[in-house]
C-alpha positions in Angstrom: -65.7 84.9 127.3 -63.2 86.3 124.9 -59.8 87.8 124.8 -58.9 88.5 121.2 -59.3 85.2 119.3 -59.2 83.1 122.5 -62.5 81.9 123.9 -63.3 80.5 127.4 -66.3 78.3 127.8 -68.2 78.8 131.1 -71.4 78.1 132.8 -73.6 80.1 135.2 -75.2 78.8 138.4 -77.4 80.1 141.1 -75.8 78.0 143.9 -72.2 77.6 145.0 -72.4 73.8 144.6 -72.9 74.4 140.9 -76.0 72.2 140.7 -78.5 74.7 139.1 -77.6 75.5 135.6 -78.8 78.9 134.5 -80.1 79.6 131.0 -83.2 80.1 128.9 -84.8 76.7 129.6 -83.3 74.9 126.5 -80.5 72.4 126.2 -80.6 71.2 129.8 -80.7 74.7 131.3 -83.3 76.3 133.6 -84.8 79.7 134.1 -85.0 81.5 137.4 -88.4 82.7 138.6 -89.5 84.6 141.7 -92.6 86.3 142.8 -93.1 89.4 144.9 -96.2 91.2 146.0 -95.8 95.0 146.2 -98.6 96.6 148.2 -99.7 100.0 147.0 -98.8 102.8 147.3 -95.1 102.5 146.4 -93.0 105.4 147.5 -89.6 104.0 146.6 -88.1 101.4 144.3 -88.0 97.7 145.3 -84.6 96.0 144.9 -84.1 92.3 144.5 -80.5 90.8 144.5 -79.5 87.4 143.2 -76.0 85.9 143.4 -74.8 84.1 140.3 -71.7 81.9 140.2 -69.6 81.1 137.2 -67.5 78.0 136.5 -64.8 77.6 133.8 -63.5 74.1 133.0 -59.8 73.6 133.8 -57.0 73.2 131.4 -58.5 75.1 128.5 -55.9 75.7 125.7 -56.0 79.5 125.8 -53.5 82.3 126.5 -53.3 84.2 129.7 -55.1 87.5 129.6 -58.2 89.5 130.5 -61.4 87.8 129.3 -64.7 89.6 129.1 -68.3 88.7 128.1 -71.8 90.2 128.4 -74.6 88.3 130.1 -78.1 89.3 129.2 -80.8 89.1 131.9 -84.5 89.4 130.9 -86.9 90.6 133.5 -90.6 90.0 133.0 -93.1 91.7 135.3 
């Protein structure tokens, strides 16, 4: 995450205990997969919700402020 020149390192998890490390499958991270059977005919969209938790290490040498980032999610179907 960034606020001007300041950067905050963070990690994303799918559980509140912070044991599953989200990512692309490289460098010790894992991908999330799910399967769903949609019987025909479909008359309305199907929604799937996933909770993602973020964790920032403490005592980072950054200034107070509003930090933002963009997380990209790839859905393959």
